[in-house]
C-alpha positions as CSV (number, residue, x, y, z in Angstrom):
1,M,-75.4,163.8,242.0
2,Q,-76.5,162.0,245.2
3,N,-75.9,163.8,248.5
4,Y,-75.8,160.9,250.9
5,I,-76.2,163.1,254.0
6,G,-77.7,161.2,256.8
7,Q,-77.3,157.7,255.2
8,V,-75.8,154.9,257.2
9,K,-73.5,152.5,255.3
10,E,-71.1,149.7,256.2
11,N,-67.5,148.9,255.2
12,T,-65.9,145.5,254.4
13,H,-65.4,144.8,258.2
14,G,-69.0,145.2,259.0
15,Q,-68.4,148.6,260.7
16,K,-71.3,151.1,260.2
17,F,-70.7,154.7,259.5
18,K,-73.0,157.7,258.9
19,I,-72.5,160.4,256.3
20,V,-72.8,163.6,258.3
21,D,-71.5,166.4,256.1
22,R,-70.3,167.3,252.6
23,A,-67.6,169.8,251.7
24,K,-69.0,172.8,249.9
25,G,-68.5,172.6,246.1
26,Q,-66.6,169.3,246.4
27,Y,-67.5,165.6,246.1
28,R,-66.1,164.9,249.5
29,F,-68.0,163.7,252.6
30,T,-67.4,163.6,256.3
31,L,-68.2,160.2,257.8
32,E,-68.6,159.2,261.5
33,F,-68.4,155.6,262.6
34,L,-71.2,154.7,264.9
35,E,-69.4,152.4,267.3
36,T,-66.2,154.5,268.0
37,G,-67.2,158.0,266.9
38,Y,-64.1,158.2,264.5
39,K,-64.6,160.9,261.9
40,T,-62.8,161.1,258.5
41,T,-63.3,162.9,255.2
42,V,-63.3,160.8,252.0
43,H,-64.0,161.2,248.3
44,G,-67.5,160.2,247.3
45,S,-66.1,157.3,245.4
46,S,-65.3,155.6,248.7
47,I,-69.0,155.7,249.5
48,T,-70.2,154.4,246.2
49,D,-67.5,151.8,245.9
50,R,-69.1,148.4,246.6
51,T,-66.0,147.3,248.6
52,R,-66.3,150.4,250.8
53,T,-62.7,150.3,252.0
54,V,-63.0,153.3,254.3
55,K,-61.4,152.4,257.7
56,D,-62.4,153.1,261.3
57,K,-59.0,154.1,262.7
58,L,-60.3,154.0,266.3
59,S,-61.1,150.3,266.0
60,P,-58.3,147.8,266.9
61,S,-56.5,146.8,263.6
62,R,-53.0,145.8,264.7
63,Y,-52.5,142.4,266.3
64,G,-56.0,142.5,267.7
65,V,-55.3,145.4,270.1
66,G,-53.4,148.2,268.3
67,I,-55.4,151.3,267.3
68,I,-54.0,153.8,264.7
69,G,-56.1,156.7,265.9
70,Y,-55.3,160.1,264.3
71,G,-51.6,159.4,263.9
72,I,-50.2,159.1,260.4
73,P,-47.7,156.2,260.1
74,K,-46.2,157.3,256.8
75,Y,-45.0,160.6,258.3
76,N,-43.7,158.9,261.4
77,K,-42.1,155.7,260.1
78,K,-39.5,155.2,262.8
79,E,-42.0,155.7,265.6
80,Y,-44.6,153.5,263.9
81,G,-41.9,150.8,263.5
82,L,-41.2,150.8,267.2
83,W,-44.9,150.8,268.1
84,T,-45.7,147.8,265.9
85,E,-42.6,146.0,267.2
86,L,-43.8,146.5,270.8
87,L,-47.3,145.2,269.8
88,K,-45.8,142.1,268.3
89,R,-43.6,141.4,271.3
90,C,-46.6,141.7,273.7
91,Y,-49.5,140.4,271.7
92,D,-48.4,138.3,268.7
93,E,-48.0,134.7,269.9
94,H,-46.3,133.7,266.6
95,Y,-43.6,136.4,266.9
96,H,-40.2,134.9,268.0
97,K,-39.8,137.5,270.8
98,Y,-43.2,136.9,272.3
99,K,-41.8,134.3,274.6
100,N,-39.8,136.9,276.4
101,Y,-42.6,139.5,276.6
102,G,-46.3,138.7,276.2
103,A,-45.8,135.1,277.3
104,V,-44.4,136.2,280.6
105,G,-47.0,138.9,281.2
106,V,-45.4,142.0,279.6
107,T,-48.0,144.3,278.2
108,M,-48.5,147.9,276.9
109,S,-50.6,150.5,278.7
110,D,-54.1,151.1,277.3
111,R,-53.0,154.6,276.2
112,W,-50.0,153.3,274.3
113,L,-52.2,150.8,272.4
114,R,-53.2,153.9,270.4
115,F,-50.5,155.0,268.0
116,D,-51.4,158.7,268.1
117,Y,-51.0,158.7,271.9
118,F,-47.8,156.7,271.7
119,L,-46.4,159.2,269.2
120,E,-47.4,162.1,271.4
121,E,-45.7,160.7,274.5
122,L,-42.6,159.1,273.1
123,P,-40.4,162.3,273.4
124,K,-41.5,162.6,277.1
125,V,-40.1,159.1,278.0
126,K,-37.2,159.1,280.4
127,G,-33.9,158.9,278.6
128,F,-35.2,160.2,275.2
129,E,-32.7,162.3,273.3
130,E,-33.6,163.3,269.8
131,A,-30.1,162.9,268.3
132,L,-29.6,159.5,269.8
133,W,-33.1,158.4,268.7
134,E,-32.5,159.5,265.1
135,D,-29.2,157.7,265.0
136,S,-30.7,154.5,266.6
137,M,-28.3,154.7,269.6
138,I,-31.0,154.1,272.2
139,R,-33.6,151.4,272.8
140,L,-36.8,151.3,274.8
141,V,-37.0,149.0,277.8
142,H,-39.8,148.5,280.3
143,N,-40.2,148.3,284.1
144,D,-42.9,146.6,286.1
145,D,-43.8,144.4,283.1
146,V,-45.5,147.2,281.2
147,F,-44.6,149.7,278.5
148,S,-46.0,153.1,279.4
149,L,-44.9,156.7,279.8
150,E,-44.4,156.1,283.5
151,T,-42.7,152.7,283.4
152,A,-40.6,152.7,280.2
153,E,-37.3,154.4,279.6
154,F,-34.7,154.7,276.8
155,V,-31.2,153.3,277.4
156,L,-28.1,153.1,275.3
157,N,-28.3,150.1,273.0
158,R,-25.9,147.2,273.3
159,E,-23.9,148.3,270.3
160,T,-23.4,151.7,271.8
161,M,-22.3,150.3,275.1
162,R,-19.9,148.0,273.3
163,R,-18.4,151.0,271.5
164,R,-18.1,152.9,274.7
165,T,-16.4,150.2,276.7
166,G,-14.9,147.8,274.1
167,K,-11.5,147.9,272.3
168,R,-13.0,149.2,269.1
169,L,-13.7,152.6,270.6
170,R,-12.1,155.2,268.4
171,P,-10.6,158.1,270.4
172,F,-10.8,161.6,268.9
173,V,-9.8,165.1,269.7
174,G,-11.9,168.3,269.6
175,F,-10.5,171.8,269.1
176,D,-12.5,174.7,270.4
177,G,-10.3,177.4,268.9
178,E,-8.0,177.6,271.9
179,K,-7.0,174.2,273.1
180,K,-7.5,170.5,272.4
181,H,-10.0,168.3,274.3
182,Y,-9.6,164.6,274.1
183,G,-12.5,162.3,273.6
184,L,-11.4,159.0,275.1
185,D,-14.7,157.8,276.6
186,G,-16.9,158.1,273.5
187,L,-18.9,160.8,271.7
188,I,-21.9,160.8,274.0
189,P,-20.2,161.7,277.3
190,F,-18.0,164.2,275.4
191,A,-21.0,166.0,273.9
192,K,-22.7,166.2,277.3
193,E,-19.6,167.5,279.0
194,H,-19.1,170.3,276.5
195,G,-22.6,171.2,275.7
196,L,-22.4,169.9,272.1
197,T,-24.6,167.6,270.0
198,Y,-23.6,164.0,269.6
199,S,-24.8,163.7,266.0
200,S,-23.0,166.9,264.9
201,I,-19.7,165.7,266.3
202,N,-20.2,162.4,264.5
203,R,-20.8,164.2,261.2
204,C,-17.6,166.2,261.7
205,L,-15.6,163.1,262.3
206,Q,-17.1,161.5,259.2
207,G,-16.2,164.6,257.1
208,K,-19.9,165.5,256.5
209,L,-19.6,168.7,258.5
210,S,-16.7,171.1,258.8
211,A,-17.4,172.4,262.3
212,H,-19.9,172.4,265.1
213,K,-20.4,175.4,267.3
214,G,-16.9,176.6,266.4
215,W,-15.4,173.2,267.2
216,T,-13.5,171.0,264.8
217,F,-12.9,167.3,265.3
218,T,-10.5,164.6,264.1
219,Y,-9.8,161.0,265.1
220,L,-6.5,160.4,266.9
221,E,-3.8,158.6,265.1
222,E,-2.7,155.3,266.8
223,E,0.7,156.8,267.6
224,E,-0.7,159.9,269.2
225,Y,-3.2,157.8,271.2
226,E,-0.4,155.5,272.5
227,A,1.7,158.5,273.5
228,L,-1.2,159.9,275.3
229,C,-1.7,156.7,277.2
230,Q,2.0,156.5,278.1
231,N,1.9,160.0,279.5
232,A,-1.2,159.2,281.5
233,K,0.6,156.2,283.0
234,Q,3.6,158.3,283.9
235,L,1.5,160.9,285.6
236,T,-0.3,158.2,287.6
237,K,3.0,156.9,288.8
238,K,4.2,160.4,289.9
239,V,0.9,160.9,291.8
240,K,1.3,157.6,293.7
């Protein structure tokens, strides 16, 4: 069985790599790409295979500029989806949104061109809240024509804003074991006001969770909501 240690080979993209080590008792080898220094461990068949499909993940492979690095897309699908979307907007001239981004000078920082760095910094971006991110309630916007940790921020998406301000907003009531608390401005401000989690309140209202931190929740019936509004109007008149 050939050892290969010290040999230099080339993959299908013309990228040269050196076999630097072998796992003890296994037919697995550590490779180092000469141009970028990227290291990876592969089965020996990847070396003997004529196609040599082993990849240099520190070399640009997404839209000419994006580098995967040491991040693993299949374990971070949502984050990877956002990253590739930003790359397309800023660098893919054939993408329909390019005209509003790359065509007018919007770019990504050098650091965010690497997926592993982007993945590391995403939770640190201004406005990031895990529950809102998981429920796709926020979107990433840029300032100063660049997407980076310092210039980007998360804001409530248009659909969220419509639900908060539009006629379709569904009022609800939360009971903390002592008294009722009305949620008339939406789930997000209610959760922040009472130290609760937006997604858990939402699951309670959908019947997927019985309670959250001792609270129970239910949507207001139309009649109860109308009565509440009438009482509020009357109180306003008295104050005036």
